[in-house]
C-alpha positions in Angstrom: -9.0 41.6 -15.2 -10.1 41.0 -11.7 -9.4 43.8 -9.2 -6.9 42.8 -6.6 -8.1 42.9 -3.0 -7.8 46.3 -1.4 -5.9 46.5 1.9 -9.1 46.9 3.8 -10.7 43.8 2.2 -7.5 41.8 2.9 -7.6 42.8 6.6 -11.3 42.1 6.8 -10.7 38.6 5.3 -7.9 37.9 7.8 -10.1 39.0 10.7 -13.0 36.9 9.6 -10.8 33.9 9.1 -9.3 34.4 12.5 -12.7 34.6 14.2 -13.8 31.5 12.4 -10.7 29.6 13.6 -11.4 30.8 17.2 -15.0 29.6 17.1 -14.0 26.2 15.7 -11.3 25.9 18.4 -13.8 26.7 21.1 -16.2 24.1 19.7 -13.5 21.5 19.9 -12.6 22.5 23.4 -16.2 22.1 24.6 -16.5 18.6 22.9 -13.2 17.5 24.6 -14.4 18.9 27.9 -17.6 16.8 27.7 -15.6 13.7 26.9 -13.3 14.3 29.9 -16.3 14.8 32.1 -17.8 11.6 30.9 -14.6 9.7 31.5 -14.4 11.2 35.1 -18.0 9.9 35.7 -17.1 6.4 34.6 -13.9 6.4 36.7 -16.0 7.5 39.8 -18.5 4.7 39.1 -15.8 2.1 38.8 -14.2 3.3 42.1 -17.5 3.1 43.9 -18.1 -0.4 42.6 -14.7 -1.4 43.7 -15.3 0.0 47.2 -18.6 -1.9 47.4 -16.9 -5.2 46.4 -14.1 -4.6 48.8 -16.6 -4.1 51.6 -18.5 -7.2 50.7 -15.2 -9.2 50.7 -14.2 -7.8 54.1 -17.6 -8.6 55.5 -17.5 -12.1 54.1 -14.0 -12.7 55.6 -15.3 -11.4 59.0 -12.9 -8.5 59.3 -14.1 -5.3 60.7 -13.8 -2.2 58.5 -12.0 0.5 60.5 -12.0 4.1 59.4 -8.8 4.8 61.4 -6.2 2.7 63.0 -6.0 2.8 66.8 -2.6 2.7 68.4 -2.0 0.1 71.1 -0.4 1.4 74.2 
């Protein structure tokens, strides 16, 4: 008959399994973080392209682009 696991072996198996789960979770977190960073870069590019297009349109219409509104007195 096979010997049952001793208490030390059972604890060791639990600790090793827990460490493996932690490593796997960290791996997934890094992959997700990379994807989020990639999405942020794409959003920034789209925003920059929209700003360029908006400036082109305003220039074509002949409207001045003002950085701040001046109050009339």
